[in-house]
C-alpha positions as CSV (number, residue, x, y, z in Angstrom):
1,M,0.0,0.0,0.0
2,S,1.6,3.2,-1.1
3,Q,-0.7,5.7,0.7
4,I,-4.0,6.1,2.3
5,S,-6.6,8.1,0.4
6,S,-7.8,11.4,1.6
7,S,-11.4,10.1,1.6
8,A,-10.4,7.5,4.1
9,I,-8.9,10.2,6.3
10,I,-12.1,12.2,6.0
11,E,-14.2,9.1,6.8
12,L,-12.1,8.6,9.9
13,A,-12.6,12.1,11.1
14,L,-16.4,11.9,10.4
15,N,-16.7,8.6,12.2
16,L,-14.9,10.0,15.3
17,A,-17.0,13.2,15.3
18,G,-20.2,11.2,15.1
19,S,-19.3,8.8,17.9
20,L,-21.7,8.8,20.9
21,N,-19.5,7.6,23.7
22,T,-15.9,6.7,24.5
23,K,-16.2,3.0,23.7
24,D,-17.9,3.8,20.4
25,R,-15.2,6.3,19.5
26,F,-12.4,3.9,20.2
27,D,-14.2,1.1,18.2
28,R,-14.6,3.4,15.2
29,L,-11.0,4.4,15.4
30,L,-9.8,0.8,15.3
31,D,-12.4,-0.1,12.6
32,T,-11.1,2.7,10.3
33,V,-7.5,1.9,11.0
34,R,-8.1,-1.7,9.9
35,K,-10.0,-0.5,6.8
36,T,-7.2,1.8,5.7
37,I,-4.2,-0.3,6.8
38,V,-4.2,-4.0,6.0
39,C,-3.4,-5.7,9.3
40,D,-4.2,-8.6,11.6
41,A,-4.3,-6.8,14.9
42,V,-4.6,-3.3,16.2
43,A,-4.6,-2.1,19.8
44,L,-5.0,1.2,21.7
45,L,-3.2,1.5,25.0
46,S,-3.2,4.3,27.5
47,Y,0.0,5.3,29.3
48,H,0.1,5.6,33.1
49,G,3.7,6.4,34.2
50,D,5.5,3.1,33.7
51,I,2.5,1.0,32.7
52,L,0.5,0.6,29.4
53,K,-3.1,-0.4,29.8
54,P,-5.0,-1.9,26.8
55,I,-8.3,0.0,26.4
56,A,-9.5,-1.2,23.0
57,L,-8.3,-3.9,20.6
58,Q,-9.1,-6.0,17.6
59,G,-7.4,-9.2,16.5
60,L,-6.0,-10.0,20.0
61,S,-7.4,-12.4,22.6
62,R,-9.9,-10.7,24.9
63,D,-7.8,-11.5,28.1
64,T,-5.3,-9.0,26.8
65,L,-7.6,-6.3,28.2
66,G,-6.9,-7.6,31.6
67,R,-3.1,-7.3,31.2
68,R,-1.0,-4.4,32.4
69,F,2.3,-4.1,30.5
70,R,5.3,-2.6,32.4
71,V,7.1,-0.6,29.8
72,A,10.6,-1.5,31.1
73,E,9.9,-5.2,30.5
74,H,9.0,-4.8,26.8
75,P,11.7,-3.3,24.6
76,R,9.3,-2.5,21.7
77,F,7.0,-0.6,24.1
78,M,10.0,1.2,25.6
79,A,11.2,2.3,22.2
80,L,7.8,3.6,21.3
81,C,7.3,5.5,24.5
82,Q,10.7,7.1,24.1
83,S,9.9,8.1,20.5
84,K,8.1,11.2,19.2
85,S,7.3,9.6,15.8
86,P,5.9,6.3,14.5
87,I,8.3,3.3,14.5
88,R,8.2,0.5,11.9
89,F,10.1,-2.4,13.4
90,A,12.1,-4.6,11.0
91,A,10.4,-7.8,10.0
92,D,13.3,-9.8,11.5
93,S,13.7,-7.5,14.6
94,P,15.3,-9.5,17.5
95,L,13.2,-7.5,20.0
96,P,10.5,-9.8,21.6
97,D,7.0,-8.9,20.7
98,P,4.7,-8.2,23.7
99,Y,1.8,-9.8,21.7
100,D,3.5,-13.2,21.2
101,G,0.9,-15.8,21.7
102,L,-2.0,-13.3,22.0
103,L,-3.1,-13.0,18.3
104,V,-6.5,-14.6,17.8
105,D,-5.7,-16.3,14.6
106,R,-2.3,-17.7,15.7
107,T,-1.0,-19.6,18.7
108,G,2.6,-19.6,19.7
109,D,5.6,-17.4,18.9
110,L,5.0,-14.9,16.1
111,P,7.0,-15.6,12.9
112,V,8.6,-12.9,10.9
113,H,5.9,-10.2,10.6
114,S,5.2,-6.5,10.3
115,C,4.9,-4.5,13.5
116,M,4.3,-0.8,13.8
117,G,3.6,1.5,16.7
118,L,2.4,5.1,16.8
119,P,3.1,7.2,20.0
120,L,0.1,9.3,20.8
121,Y,1.0,12.8,22.1
122,Y,-1.1,15.8,23.1
123,D,0.5,19.1,24.2
124,D,3.8,17.3,24.3
125,K,2.5,14.7,26.8
126,L,2.4,11.0,26.0
127,L,-1.1,9.7,26.3
128,G,-0.7,6.2,24.9
129,L,0.2,4.0,21.9
130,L,-1.6,2.7,18.8
131,T,0.0,-0.6,17.8
132,I,-0.6,-2.3,14.5
133,D,0.5,-5.9,13.5
134,S,0.3,-8.0,10.4
135,L,1.5,-11.5,9.8
136,T,2.6,-10.4,6.3
137,P,6.2,-9.1,6.4
138,H,7.1,-5.7,5.0
139,I,3.5,-4.7,4.4
140,F,3.8,-1.3,6.3
141,E,7.0,-0.2,4.5
142,D,5.3,1.9,1.8
143,I,3.0,3.9,4.0
144,P,4.0,7.6,3.8
145,K,5.2,9.2,7.0
146,R,2.7,12.0,6.5
147,T,-0.2,9.5,6.5
148,L,1.0,7.9,9.7
149,A,1.4,11.4,11.2
150,V,-2.2,12.2,10.4
151,I,-3.5,9.0,11.9
152,S,-1.3,9.6,15.0
153,A,-2.8,13.1,15.4
154,M,-6.4,11.9,15.1
155,A,-5.8,9.0,17.5
156,S,-4.1,11.4,19.9
157,A,-7.0,13.8,19.7
158,T,-9.5,10.9,20.2
159,L,-7.7,9.6,23.3
160,N,-7.3,13.1,24.7
161,T,-11.0,13.9,24.1
162,A,-12.0,10.7,25.8
163,F,-9.9,11.7,28.9
164,L,-11.3,15.2,29.0
165,I,-14.9,14.0,28.7
166,E,-14.3,11.4,31.4
167,Q,-12.9,14.1,33.7
168,L,-15.8,16.4,33.0
169,E,-18.3,13.6,33.8
170,N,-16.4,13.0,37.1
171,Q,-16.9,16.6,38.1
172,A,-20.6,16.6,37.2
173,D,-21.5,13.1,38.4
174,H,-19.5,11.3,41.1
175,S,-20.8,8.0,39.9
176,K,-18.2,8.0,37.1
177,R,-14.8,6.5,37.5
178,V,-12.0,8.8,38.6
179,V,-9.2,8.2,36.1
180,T,-6.6,10.2,37.9
181,E,-6.3,7.6,40.7
182,L,-4.2,5.3,38.4
183,T,-1.6,8.0,37.9
184,E,-0.5,7.8,41.5
185,E,2.6,5.7,41.9
186,A,1.6,4.0,45.1
187,W,-1.8,3.2,43.8
188,K,-0.3,1.5,40.7
189,R,2.3,-0.3,42.9
190,D,-0.5,-1.8,45.0
191,G,-2.4,-3.0,41.9
192,G,-5.3,-0.9,42.9
193,E,-7.8,-1.6,40.1
194,L,-11.1,-3.3,40.2
195,I,-10.8,-5.7,37.2
196,G,-14.2,-6.7,35.7
197,E,-16.8,-5.7,33.2
198,S,-19.7,-7.9,34.3
199,Q,-23.0,-6.1,35.1
200,I,-22.8,-6.8,38.8
201,M,-19.2,-5.3,38.9
202,Q,-20.4,-2.2,36.9
203,Q,-23.1,-1.8,39.6
204,L,-20.5,-2.1,42.3
205,K,-18.3,0.5,40.7
206,Q,-21.3,2.8,40.4
207,E,-22.0,2.4,44.1
208,I,-18.4,3.2,44.9
209,D,-18.5,6.3,42.7
210,I,-21.7,7.5,44.3
211,V,-20.5,7.2,47.9
212,A,-16.8,7.7,47.7
213,P,-16.8,11.6,47.6
214,S,-18.9,11.8,50.7
215,D,-17.7,11.4,54.3
216,F,-20.2,8.7,55.2
217,N,-19.0,5.7,57.2
218,I,-19.1,2.6,54.9
219,L,-19.7,-1.0,55.7
220,V,-18.1,-3.3,53.0
221,Y,-19.4,-6.9,53.4
222,G,-19.0,-10.1,51.4
223,E,-17.5,-13.6,51.5
224,T,-13.8,-14.2,52.2
225,G,-11.6,-13.6,49.1
226,V,-14.0,-11.4,47.1
227,G,-11.8,-8.3,47.4
228,K,-13.2,-6.2,50.3
229,E,-9.9,-4.6,51.0
230,L,-9.5,-3.6,47.4
231,V,-13.0,-2.0,47.5
232,A,-12.0,-0.1,50.6
233,R,-8.8,1.2,49.0
234,T,-10.8,2.2,45.9
235,L,-13.2,4.1,48.1
236,H,-10.4,6.0,49.7
237,H,-8.6,6.9,46.4
238,K,-11.9,8.1,44.9
239,S,-12.7,10.3,48.0
240,L,-11.8,13.9,48.8
241,R,-9.3,12.4,51.3
242,K,-7.3,10.6,48.6
243,H,-4.2,12.6,49.4
244,G,-4.5,11.8,53.1
245,P,-3.4,8.6,54.8
246,M,-5.3,5.3,54.7
247,V,-4.5,3.3,57.8
248,Y,-5.3,-0.5,57.8
249,V,-6.3,-2.3,61.0
250,N,-6.9,-6.1,61.2
251,C,-9.3,-6.2,64.1
252,A,-9.0,-10.0,64.3
253,A,-5.3,-9.8,65.0
254,L,-5.4,-7.3,67.8
255,P,-4.6,-8.7,71.2
256,E,-7.6,-8.0,73.4
257,N,-5.6,-6.3,76.2
258,L,-3.9,-4.0,73.7
259,I,-6.9,-3.0,71.5
260,E,-7.3,0.4,73.1
261,S,-3.6,1.2,72.9
262,E,-3.5,0.1,69.2
263,L,-6.5,2.2,68.2
264,F,-6.1,5.3,70.4
265,G,-2.4,5.3,71.4
266,H,-0.8,5.6,74.8
267,V,1.6,7.8,76.7
268,K,4.9,6.7,78.3
269,G,4.4,4.7,81.5
270,A,0.7,4.0,80.8
271,F,1.3,0.3,81.4
272,T,4.1,-2.1,81.7
273,G,6.2,-2.0,78.5
274,A,5.0,1.5,77.4
275,E,8.4,3.0,77.3
276,K,7.5,6.0,75.1
277,N,4.5,7.8,73.7
278,R,2.9,6.0,70.8
279,A,0.2,7.3,68.4
280,G,-2.8,5.1,67.8
281,K,-4.4,4.2,64.5
282,F,-7.0,6.9,64.8
283,S,-4.3,9.6,65.1
284,L,-2.3,8.2,62.2
285,A,-5.4,8.3,60.0
286,N,-6.2,11.9,60.9
287,G,-7.3,13.7,57.8
288,G,-7.7,10.5,55.9
289,T,-9.4,7.1,56.2
290,L,-9.3,4.4,58.9
291,F,-10.0,0.9,57.5
292,L,-11.1,-1.6,60.2
293,D,-11.0,-5.0,58.6
294,E,-12.9,-7.9,60.2
295,I,-14.8,-5.5,62.5
296,G,-17.1,-8.4,63.5
297,E,-14.2,-9.9,65.5
298,L,-13.9,-7.0,68.0
299,P,-15.1,-7.8,71.6
300,I,-18.0,-5.8,72.9
301,A,-15.8,-3.7,75.3
302,A,-13.7,-2.4,72.4
303,Q,-16.8,-1.7,70.3
304,S,-18.1,0.8,72.9
305,K,-14.8,2.7,72.7
306,I,-14.9,2.9,68.9
307,L,-18.5,4.1,69.1
308,R,-17.5,7.0,71.3
309,A,-14.7,8.0,69.0
310,I,-17.0,8.0,66.0
311,Q,-19.8,9.9,67.8
312,S,-17.6,12.6,69.2
313,N,-14.6,12.7,66.8
314,E,-12.4,12.5,69.9
315,I,-10.0,9.9,71.3
316,Q,-8.2,9.5,74.6
317,P,-4.9,7.8,74.5
318,V,-4.3,5.3,77.3
319,G,-2.8,7.0,80.4
320,Q,-3.7,10.6,79.2
321,D,-6.2,12.8,80.8
322,N,-7.0,15.0,77.9
323,V,-8.9,14.1,74.8
324,E,-7.7,14.7,71.3
325,E,-9.8,15.7,68.3
326,V,-9.5,13.6,65.1
327,N,-10.9,13.9,61.6
328,V,-11.3,10.4,60.3
329,R,-13.5,8.6,57.9
330,I,-14.3,5.1,58.9
331,I,-14.6,2.2,56.4
332,V,-15.2,-1.3,57.9
333,A,-15.2,-4.7,56.3
334,T,-16.6,-8.1,57.5
335,N,-17.6,-11.5,56.2
336,R,-20.1,-11.8,59.0
337,D,-23.8,-11.0,59.0
338,L,-23.6,-8.1,61.4
339,K,-27.4,-7.9,61.7
340,E,-27.4,-11.5,63.0
341,E,-24.5,-10.6,65.3
342,V,-26.5,-7.8,66.7
343,K,-29.5,-10.1,67.4
344,A,-27.1,-12.6,69.1
345,G,-25.7,-9.9,71.3
346,R,-22.2,-10.1,69.9
347,F,-22.2,-6.7,68.2
348,R,-23.6,-3.4,69.4
349,A,-26.7,-2.2,67.6
350,D,-25.7,1.5,68.0
351,L,-22.3,0.8,66.5
352,Y,-23.8,-1.2,63.6
353,H,-26.0,1.7,62.7
354,R,-23.2,4.2,62.9
355,L,-21.0,2.1,60.6
356,S,-23.6,1.0,58.0
357,V,-24.6,4.4,56.8
358,Y,-23.9,3.2,53.3
359,P,-23.4,-0.6,53.1
360,I,-21.7,-2.0,50.0
361,R,-21.8,-5.7,49.1
362,V,-18.9,-7.2,47.2
363,P,-20.2,-10.0,44.9
364,Q,-18.9,-13.6,44.7
365,L,-16.8,-14.4,41.7
366,Q,-19.4,-16.9,40.4
367,E,-21.9,-14.0,40.2
368,R,-19.5,-12.0,37.9
369,V,-20.3,-13.4,34.5
370,G,-17.4,-13.1,32.1
371,D,-14.9,-11.7,34.6
372,V,-12.9,-14.9,35.1
373,Q,-11.3,-14.3,31.7
374,L,-10.3,-10.7,32.5
375,L,-9.0,-11.6,36.0
376,S,-7.1,-14.5,34.6
377,G,-5.3,-12.2,32.1
378,Y,-4.5,-9.8,35.0
379,F,-3.1,-12.5,37.2
380,V,-1.2,-14.1,34.4
381,E,0.6,-10.8,33.8
382,Q,1.3,-10.4,37.5
383,T,2.6,-13.9,37.8
384,K,4.8,-13.4,34.7
385,Q,6.4,-10.5,36.4
386,K,6.9,-12.3,39.7
387,L,8.4,-15.4,38.1
388,G,10.5,-13.4,35.6
389,I,9.0,-15.2,32.7
390,T,9.6,-13.5,29.3
391,Q,6.1,-14.3,28.0
392,L,3.3,-16.2,29.7
393,K,-0.2,-16.9,28.2
394,I,-3.2,-18.9,29.1
395,T,-5.0,-21.1,26.6
396,A,-8.6,-20.8,25.6
397,D,-9.2,-24.3,26.9
398,A,-7.8,-23.4,30.3
399,I,-10.1,-20.3,30.4
400,S,-13.1,-22.4,29.6
401,H,-12.1,-24.9,32.3
402,L,-11.8,-22.0,34.9
403,E,-15.1,-20.5,33.9
404,Q,-16.9,-23.8,34.7
405,Y,-15.7,-23.7,38.3
406,S,-17.9,-22.2,41.1
407,W,-15.0,-20.5,42.9
408,P,-15.9,-20.9,46.6
409,G,-12.7,-19.1,47.5
410,N,-13.6,-16.3,45.1
411,V,-10.9,-14.0,43.4
412,R,-8.2,-15.0,45.9
413,E,-8.6,-18.6,45.0
414,L,-8.4,-17.8,41.3
415,E,-5.2,-15.9,41.9
416,H,-3.7,-18.9,43.7
417,V,-4.8,-21.3,40.9
418,I,-3.2,-19.1,38.3
419,S,0.1,-18.9,40.3
420,R,0.3,-22.6,40.8
421,A,-0.6,-23.3,37.1
422,A,2.1,-20.9,36.0
423,L,4.7,-22.8,38.1
424,K,3.6,-26.1,36.6
425,A,3.6,-24.7,33.1
426,R,7.1,-23.3,33.5
427,A,8.4,-26.6,34.7
428,R,6.9,-28.4,31.7
429,Q,8.1,-25.8,29.1
430,K,11.6,-24.9,30.5
431,H,13.1,-24.2,27.1
432,K,10.2,-22.5,25.3
433,A,10.1,-18.7,24.7
434,I,6.4,-18.6,25.4
435,I,5.0,-20.5,28.4
436,A,1.4,-21.5,27.9
437,I,-0.9,-22.4,30.8
438,D,-3.2,-25.2,29.8
439,R,-6.2,-27.0,31.3
440,N,-4.1,-29.6,33.1
441,D,-1.9,-27.0,34.7
442,C,-5.0,-25.5,36.4
443,G,-5.6,-28.8,38.2
444,S,-8.9,-30.6,38.9
445,L,-11.5,-28.1,39.9
446,S,-14.3,-30.3,41.2
447,N,-17.0,-27.8,42.0
448,T,-18.6,-26.7,38.8
449,L,-21.3,-24.0,38.6
450,N,-23.9,-26.9,38.4
451,E,-22.7,-28.5,41.6
452,K,-22.9,-27.4,45.2
453,S,-19.7,-25.7,46.4
454,S,-17.7,-27.5,49.0
455,P,-14.4,-26.2,50.5
456,I,-12.7,-29.6,50.1
457,N,-12.4,-31.9,47.1
458,E,-13.8,-35.0,48.8
459,P,-17.2,-36.7,48.6
460,V,-19.6,-35.3,51.1
461,Q,-21.4,-38.1,53.0
462,E,-25.1,-37.6,53.0
463,N,-26.7,-37.6,56.5
464,K,-30.3,-37.2,57.4
465,V,-30.9,-34.0,59.3
466,T,-33.8,-33.2,61.5
467,T,-36.0,-30.2,60.8
468,N,-35.8,-26.9,62.7
469,I,-32.0,-27.2,62.9
470,N,-30.2,-24.1,64.0
471,L,-27.4,-23.3,61.6
472,R,-25.5,-21.0,64.0
473,E,-25.5,-23.6,66.8
474,E,-24.4,-26.3,64.4
475,T,-21.6,-24.1,63.1
476,E,-20.4,-23.2,66.6
477,H,-20.5,-26.9,67.6
478,F,-18.3,-27.8,64.6
479,Q,-15.9,-25.0,65.5
480,R,-15.7,-26.1,69.1
481,Q,-15.0,-29.7,68.1
482,L,-12.4,-28.7,65.6
483,I,-10.5,-26.3,67.9
484,R,-10.5,-28.9,70.7
485,K,-9.2,-31.6,68.3
486,I,-6.3,-29.4,67.0
487,L,-5.4,-28.3,70.5
488,T,-5.3,-31.9,71.7
489,Q,-3.1,-32.8,68.7
490,E,-0.7,-29.9,69.5
491,G,-0.6,-30.8,73.2
492,G,-2.4,-27.6,74.3
493,N,0.0,-25.3,72.4
494,W,-2.2,-22.4,71.3
495,A,0.4,-20.8,69.0
496,A,0.8,-24.2,67.1
497,A,-2.9,-24.7,67.0
498,A,-3.4,-21.2,65.5
499,R,-0.9,-21.9,62.8
500,N,-2.6,-25.2,62.0
501,L,-5.9,-23.4,61.7
502,S,-4.4,-20.7,59.5
503,T,-5.2,-17.9,62.0
504,D,-3.3,-15.9,64.6
505,R,-3.2,-16.8,68.3
506,A,-5.1,-13.7,69.5
507,N,-8.0,-14.4,67.2
508,L,-8.0,-18.1,68.2
509,N,-8.2,-17.1,71.9
510,R,-11.0,-14.7,71.2
511,I,-13.0,-17.4,69.3
512,A,-12.3,-19.9,72.0
513,K,-13.6,-17.5,74.6
514,R,-16.8,-17.0,72.7
515,L,-17.2,-20.8,72.4
516,N,-16.5,-21.3,76.1
517,I,-13.3,-23.2,75.4
518,Q,-11.0,-22.6,78.4
519,V,-7.7,-21.0,77.5
520,I,-5.5,-23.5,79.4
521,K,-2.3,-25.4,78.6
522,S,-4.1,-28.7,78.0
523,V,-7.6,-29.3,76.7
524,V,-7.7,-33.1,77.0
525,E,-10.1,-32.9,79.8
526,N,-12.5,-30.5,77.8
């Protein structure tokens, strides 16, 4: 192709001008590029510091949208980000292609092919990249530089317009996503992005956008492993307190006799071991957000002290006569049903109502239709970086296998499955340039969406149960028996028992106290 006709350029401009929304605008941009330049794949990526995020693509596998490419790890991306003009890579370029194994029409390493990238600048600021690939070598060589410059300018304007519109929508309607959060280095480092495009996740994001700018206390609830902490961090970074501190407290891990000191601080000499003044979590979070994880594990006595701090915005460090004012927003998380805890007398009703001004439920993974594929792409990219693998992909068969599983452990379980699968795949394919995770690497996932979820992969013996059974009493009976059994096995060693039960000693002691299991050196007689 010697050049692109002026009519095609005019068509591109008209298509972009007539687009109704950002997604439509991006799709029309890629459609027109593929009509005017013969290629097998085209992708639009936005630039965030040292990371490139795919935001629209054609000809590449859909899980690519879940990937986050670190520029420093991909020489071709690095060359494009450092350039002010389009780059046509040589057909036999030795630089690894970041899309190896990701083209829809081809599996495995890409052969000799055509690869071109257009850096997208606006006001001398890099906004992102437009990448174009073809399996036909040398096909881009005759395209005039002027034509590429025009396409770059239009793509840059499109991307910049999308960013501006999104920013204006954020100012007018807090239910829109705040794009500036991803430009903060710490936020990117923590992987602070809610991956998912399912309807239920879109609803969750809308809820977050609505309540985040307020100063309301928020209760985040959901099953273990669904991502409650990530939701809490997202709420903070979308709030007006985003430049203030966010202090994390695991309530289940706080020793009962030190809860007050940990939360409110203490002065020197307040108790044995208090050798100097120490600020509590409330003070550290002043001007920002205090995140109380596993709030349902706090004993009643500690709950009353937190209630006072929330009501009066005042704290009193242990051993100090004067009170101190604090300006803190409270976000709490739990996997318990706090309403039931209130009914059972284990959680204060007044504190519950103070904390649940705006409750947010985080959905189970099995409710998030279509998100397993995107999350898999995200975790594959993370695992690739952790293991130092040049290129890691996951096969369509493996994705299909994962999508049939019910995921009782939710997103955390998926992350662990991908990590294990990557290790197995690497061991099988030591000398391959592209490591592919297949179905067998993911292991046998026994609980499908059509089966009842069980936390263990063993047959469940069917027993007849009587009617009018009390679920809470049966659960506590099981917990009591299990803890006593493990304590007996460990010879009454509470620290060893806690490790065996995958919890900490303080939390185990607290649960044992609630279940009337005496905290003694031996429990054989219990």
